[in-house]
C-alpha angles and dihedrals in degrees: 000000000000092000090051089050090051095050090048092054091045090049092053092049091048092051091051092051092046091049092052090060088210132079109255092213094168092058093043089048092052094047094047095046094047092047088054091047090052090052094050091050088048096054097035110091094219128118116251096245093046092045094050089049090052089048094050091047092052096045099041097082089049091051093046091051090050092049091052092051093046090050093057090053096048129349114267117241094222111090095008111063118038131354093215090052089050090054092049089048091050092048092050085075088077090057087060102036098052097051090046092051089050090047094050092048094045100046089061091057104044136044122272088239091057092047090049091057091045088060090066089070088072097061089041092055090045091052089051090052093044095052101032100039106020097037094229118165121261106213131197089255089059091049093052094044096048092042089060091044094047093047091050091049090050091052091047094049090050091048093048092048091050092050092047090051090050091049092048092049091050089049090052093048092049090049093052091047090054091051094053115100116252117258117253113262113249116232113256111255113253111258120244091233092055091051090046090055092049091051092050089051090054099255130115094356096162097104 
């Protein structure tokens, strides 16, 4: 069922790409690079907070150099316009840090396939905001694309729930088996050679 769900989600994405008639290279680039990032965080035996700290330490010099270069081309808004705006920009880092920490901690506890399907929640929420708040149009292509994705998500949730129930039942049975008292050990049957020796010695000769 998970394979069918994966094919449905992929089919919806392929349909959307084909309906655009252009290659959405930015979206594909973000999807591929974030998938690679998730794989690296999955296989790296580092805690989420520590890993994010190392990432920030390694990327900070590059970010500072880019900011200095961009500042020479056009003045940056941060630090030159409004103090209240500066505070909001600085606090916006929490909006990035907290989800990244949760992602790094979660990716180590669940499978990559499950995390991949969870990533479809983001475009779904973006779609709701775009249609409900920004009054963007919801075309037939969007209906077809998200129908494929939502059906795939539904199948994946059903299969995950069934697997979780089976695992929970197996754990319960194992726990009950461990709580049962052990069966009394049966005495080992007397060997024929031992009885023969006793008969030759004149004891217990009624074989």
